[in-house]
C-alpha positions, 0 to 999 in steps of 0.5 A: 673373938677370943678364940681367934686371939688365942686369949687362952693360950697367951694367958691374956684377956680383954682387960688386960689387952684392952690397957695394953692397946690403950698405953701404946696408943698414949705412947705413941700418940705424940706422932699424930701431931709431930708428923705433921709438924715434920713433913710439912717443913713448918720450922723452915721459912722462906721456902717456895710454897710448893715445898710445903705439904699441907699439915692438916691433910698430913695429920688425917694421913698419919692418923689413917696410915697408923690406925689401918697398919695397927689393925692390920697387924693385929687380925693378920699377924696377931701381934700387939704391935702398933704401926704409924709413920716412922720418926727418923724417916719422916726426917729423911723424907723432909729435910733429906729428900724435899729440902737438901735433895730438892725433890718435891714431896709429891714425888718422895712420896712415890719413893715410899709407894714404890719401896712400899710395893717391893716390900709386899712383894718381898713379903709375899715371896717369904724372903723377908721372914727367911732373912729374919729368921736366919738372924742368930738368936743371940743377935736378936737378943741384942737387938731387943736390948739396944731398942731397950736403951734407945727407947730409954735414951728417947725418953730422957731425951724427950723430957730433957733430963738429957740435953745436948752439951758442947763439951761432952755431947750430952748431959743432965738437964735442969732438974729445977724445971717444972716439966722435968720434975713432973716426969721425974714424978711420973717416973718415980710413981710408975716404978712404985706400982711396977715394983708392987706388981700393979698390972696396967702400972705403967698406963696408971702411971702416965694417967696419974702424971698427965692429971698432976700436970694439968692441976699444975698447969704443966700440961695443957687442959683440953680446949675441946673434945671433938673437932672436924677432920682435917681435909686429906684432899691436898695429899691424897694420891700425889704419890701416884701422880709421878708415875702416870704423869711423868714416869721419866722424872724417876729415872735419876740416881736421886730416886734410886737412893731415896727408895733404897733408903727408905727399903734399907732403914724400914726393913731392918727397923721393922726387923729389930722392933718385931724381935723386940716386942715378940721376945719381951711378949714371949712369942719367940718361939725356939728363936724364930718369930711365929707369923712374921710373913704376915707381921711384914705384909701388914707393915708393907700394906701400911707404908703403901696405903700411908704414900697414897694418903699422904705421909712417909713410910709407915713402920712398926712402932717400938712404943708397942713395948709400952703396951707389952709391958702394960699386959698386951699379949695378942693382936687384939691389943693392936687393933684397939691402939688401930681403932684409938688413932682413927677416933683421934681424928675426931678428938684432935684437941684432947691430944694435946694433953699427950705431951712428951714429958707424960709419955717420957716415964713410960719409954724410960721403964720400958727400956729396963724391962727390954735390956733383961734379954742381956742375960740371955748372951753368951758374954763368955764367948768373945765372939758373940759379945763383940757383935751383940755389944756394938749392936745394943751400944750403936742403937743410942749412940747413933739414934738408929735401930737400923745403924746399931743392926748393921755394925753389929751385923758386920762384925759378926761373921768376921768374929765367928770365922776367926773364933773357927765357927764358919759352919754357924753362920747362916749363908744370908748372914754373908749377903746381910755383910755385903749389904751393911758395908755397902749401905755405909759406903753409898748411903 
């Protein structure tokens, strides 16, 4: 096992990998609760019954897709990266495709399934890996830093330290709120342990924060330990029904838009996450991502399997950076996370203690670690600084990794050509330039 996952080469051990995998699980466990809530449209009243997905079935599908996807990533690509249904993509699925377009959730799942199959083909042919390796090294660093700012912003927002404001868009939350004080306490404790060089400090910070939260009744105490697994039958296989029963229903521009959007956002969300996590873990080799093809294949298989099970697009999770910060370096950590995600099917009551106030300190600290890649960018070269800056700043401001990548990549060929460095531009970057322009125009 140690030889397969290259423990000696990566300078890691079982303890570090287990703590890293557990930390990633705790940082992303919220998706097991949030994803069913979003896809089931439980917050929207007055809809016809057929528009609602079964919440219990979606929970089971979410855990299965995330668990299998994470294990595949660990075993095939040997990266400490976990997968799960992506935030943002699930909102697009529920509120745009189903609610706004009026497309049945079964057909929306078909869109996810078709996108997954296309991803598998692109991964097997090496096209996805070729595109990722064509991205300039400094833009890869920018992507990592941008995701760092993005995930910090998510942590600040989830804990309500930063809230929306009618006058200045965002502002400081109520710092007298006991829940916010719990997050600040967790942040201080985590910072102290990180400064002291305590390995696994992020994990221990979350653990201490959860315990303190329960003591002061800010975090719910689990009402039980084990519960039965919700029935997956209401959603399982629904994605295949339109294909076999009514394929003509898929021949319309709305369904095409759905598939293209899932393709675009997942492609570059995954690329950005792979690059940033691999860079933080020290796995990048000469600006390229080793075994990128296998990582992308694992992601594609997870998306396809997740659609069949009954959930939206499965993608690589930026929360994996929390596990890397806690010591994860190999795919064994992803396997640990995957096993815990599958075990969570039986321990749903315990998940109630993993609140956003508990995980927020980890996300904020991870952002600090990830922006270190800013030092690798040639800021004195304006043709590099402009696209890199737009990648970094657009991610948190647009709340989208893919949009940040798109904006920066549109400017890159322009600035490089004007600077007389046209020979340094990989031909694929011109193709991406056209694709990103079309994305903003049509999608």
